[in-house]
C-alpha positions as CSV (number, residue, x, y, z in Angstrom):
1,X,10.5,-6.7,22.1
2,X,7.3,-8.8,22.8
3,X,7.1,-11.4,25.1
4,X,4.9,-13.2,22.8
5,X,2.9,-13.8,19.4
6,X,-0.1,-12.1,18.7
7,X,-1.8,-14.4,15.9
8,X,-3.9,-12.1,13.4
9,X,-7.1,-14.3,13.8
10,X,-10.0,-11.7,12.9
11,X,-12.7,-11.7,16.3
12,X,-15.6,-11.4,14.1
13,X,-15.0,-14.0,11.3
14,X,-13.7,-15.7,14.8
15,X,-17.4,-15.3,17.1
16,X,-19.1,-16.5,14.0
17,X,-17.2,-19.4,13.6
18,X,-15.9,-18.5,9.6
19,X,-12.5,-18.9,8.7
20,X,-10.2,-15.9,6.8
21,X,-7.4,-14.8,5.9
22,X,-5.7,-11.5,7.3
23,X,-3.3,-9.3,6.8
24,X,-2.1,-6.1,8.0
25,X,-3.4,-2.9,6.7
26,X,-1.1,-0.1,9.1
27,X,0.8,0.6,11.9
28,X,1.6,3.7,14.0
29,X,4.0,3.3,16.9
30,X,4.6,6.3,19.5
31,X,8.0,7.3,20.1
32,X,8.9,8.0,23.6
33,X,12.2,7.7,24.9
34,X,12.8,5.2,27.6
35,X,15.5,3.7,29.6
36,X,15.9,0.4,31.0
37,X,16.7,-0.5,34.9
38,X,17.5,-3.3,37.4
39,X,17.0,-3.7,40.5
40,X,19.9,-5.6,42.8
41,X,19.3,-9.3,41.2
42,X,19.7,-8.1,38.1
43,X,15.4,-8.3,36.6
44,X,14.8,-5.0,35.2
45,X,12.3,-3.3,36.1
46,X,11.5,-0.5,33.8
47,X,9.2,-1.9,30.3
48,X,9.2,0.3,27.3
49,X,6.4,2.9,27.3
50,X,5.5,3.2,23.8
51,X,2.5,1.6,22.1
52,X,2.0,0.4,18.3
53,X,-1.4,0.0,17.3
54,X,-1.6,-2.4,14.1
55,X,-5.2,-1.6,11.8
56,X,-6.4,-5.5,10.6
57,X,-8.8,-6.0,8.1
58,X,-9.4,-10.0,6.9
59,X,-10.8,-10.9,3.2
60,X,-14.6,-10.8,4.6
61,X,-13.7,-6.3,5.1
62,X,-13.5,-6.9,8.9
63,X,-11.3,-4.6,10.1
64,X,-10.1,-5.0,13.8
65,X,-7.2,-2.8,15.3
66,X,-3.9,-4.3,18.0
67,X,-2.0,-2.6,20.5
68,X,0.9,-3.8,21.7
69,X,3.1,-2.5,24.7
70,X,6.0,-4.9,25.4
71,X,3.7,-7.4,27.8
72,X,0.4,-6.3,27.0
73,X,-1.9,-6.4,23.9
74,X,-5.4,-5.4,23.4
75,X,-7.5,-6.3,20.5
76,X,-9.7,-4.2,19.0
77,X,-12.8,-4.5,16.6
78,X,-15.7,-2.0,16.3
79,X,-15.5,0.2,19.3
80,X,-15.6,-1.9,22.0
81,X,-12.2,-4.5,23.4
82,X,-12.9,-8.1,23.0
83,X,-9.5,-10.0,23.6
84,X,-6.9,-9.2,27.1
85,X,-3.6,-10.3,26.8
86,X,-1.3,-12.2,28.1
87,X,-0.6,-10.0,31.3
88,X,-2.5,-6.2,32.0
89,X,-4.4,-4.3,30.3
90,X,-3.0,-1.7,27.7
91,X,-2.2,1.9,29.5
92,X,-2.3,4.4,26.9
93,X,-3.9,7.8,27.6
94,X,-7.0,8.4,26.4
95,X,-6.2,11.0,24.1
96,X,-3.0,8.9,22.4
97,X,-6.0,6.2,21.4
98,X,-8.3,8.9,19.9
99,X,-5.7,10.1,18.3
100,X,-4.2,6.8,16.8
101,X,-8.3,6.0,16.3
102,X,-9.2,8.9,14.1
103,X,-6.4,8.5,11.8
104,X,-7.1,4.9,11.3
105,X,-10.7,6.3,11.5
106,X,-10.3,7.6,8.4
107,X,-8.3,5.5,6.4
108,X,-10.4,2.6,6.7
109,X,-13.3,4.9,5.8
110,X,-12.2,6.2,3.4
111,X,-12.4,10.1,3.4
112,X,-9.7,11.0,0.8
113,X,-8.5,14.2,1.1
114,X,-7.1,16.2,-2.2
115,X,-4.2,17.3,-3.3
116,X,-3.7,19.0,-7.1
117,X,-1.4,16.6,-9.0
118,X,2.2,18.1,-9.5
119,X,3.7,18.1,-12.6
120,X,6.8,15.5,-11.3
121,X,5.3,12.6,-10.4
122,X,3.9,9.9,-12.4
123,X,0.1,9.8,-13.4
124,X,-1.5,7.0,-14.7
125,X,-4.8,5.9,-15.5
126,X,-5.9,3.0,-13.4
127,X,-5.9,0.8,-16.2
128,X,-2.2,0.9,-16.8
129,X,-1.6,1.0,-13.3
130,X,-3.2,-2.6,-13.2
131,X,-1.8,-3.3,-16.2
132,X,1.8,-2.4,-14.5
133,X,1.3,-4.6,-11.6
134,X,-0.4,-7.6,-12.9
135,X,2.9,-7.7,-15.8
136,X,5.3,-7.6,-12.4
137,X,6.6,-3.9,-14.1
138,X,5.4,-2.9,-10.0
139,X,6.1,-4.7,-6.6
140,X,5.2,-3.8,-4.0
141,X,9.3,-3.2,-3.5
142,X,9.2,-0.6,-6.5
143,X,7.4,2.2,-4.0
144,X,3.6,3.5,-3.1
145,X,0.8,4.6,-5.1
146,X,-2.2,7.3,-4.4
147,X,-5.3,6.5,-5.9
148,X,-6.4,9.8,-7.6
149,X,-8.9,11.5,-10.4
150,X,-7.8,13.6,-13.4
151,X,-6.0,16.5,-11.8
152,X,-6.1,15.5,-7.9
153,X,-4.2,13.1,-5.6
154,X,-5.9,11.7,-2.7
155,X,-3.8,10.2,-0.2
156,X,-5.4,6.4,0.2
157,X,-2.7,4.4,-1.3
158,X,-3.0,1.3,-3.3
159,X,0.6,-0.4,-3.9
160,X,0.7,-3.7,-6.3
161,X,0.0,-6.9,-4.2
162,X,-3.8,-4.6,-3.4
163,X,-4.3,-4.6,-7.3
164,X,-3.3,-8.7,-7.5
165,X,-5.3,-9.7,-4.5
166,X,-8.6,-8.1,-6.1
167,X,-8.4,-5.0,-3.9
168,X,-9.2,-2.2,-6.5
169,X,-10.7,1.0,-5.5
170,X,-13.4,1.6,-9.1
171,X,-14.1,5.3,-7.6
172,X,-11.5,6.9,-8.6
173,X,-9.9,7.1,-12.3
174,X,-6.4,7.5,-11.5
175,X,-3.3,7.2,-9.5
176,X,0.4,8.8,-8.9
177,X,2.6,6.6,-8.8
178,X,6.1,7.1,-6.7
179,X,9.3,5.1,-7.7
180,X,11.4,4.2,-4.3
C-alpha cells in the first residue's frame, strides 16, 4: 500500500505550461515474496520490495512511466528521470528496468507481433468493431480486442473506450474480439 498518491500529470505538458487529460495505458508489477518484520517498538522495518511500473499517456500523445515502490516513486519521460518522490529513489535492478522499458517501448511504438487467426475467434472488420462499440454492443467490461488484418492477429490491444475516445488505429482493417 502506498503512503502517498501519485497524480498523473504529464511532465512534458507541465514543463510547457499546457493542460492535458491523462490515462493509464499499461501496468507491470514484480511479484517477489516478502515478510513484514517489526522492531521491538512495533515499527515496521521491512517494506514491500516489489516495483510497479505504470505507463501513462496524455491526450496530446506524450507517454511517460512511473515506477513505484512502497514509499517511493520515479517518473521517467523520454529516457530521463523527471521527478523523484517522496522519499528515496527506486532501487530496481537495471535488468528489471530494462525488461519493463523494452515491453512498454514495444507497446508505445506499436511494432506488433503477428499470429494466424484461429477459426474459433470473433474476427470482424474494424468498421464493424467501431459500430459495435459506438452502439454500446461492446463495453470494456465485456472483453478486449486485438487489431488484425484479414488473416493475422497482432498483439496491439484495443478496448471499446479507446474507440469512443477517438483512438482508432487505421493501420489495421480488422479486430479479433475476446469476450470475458
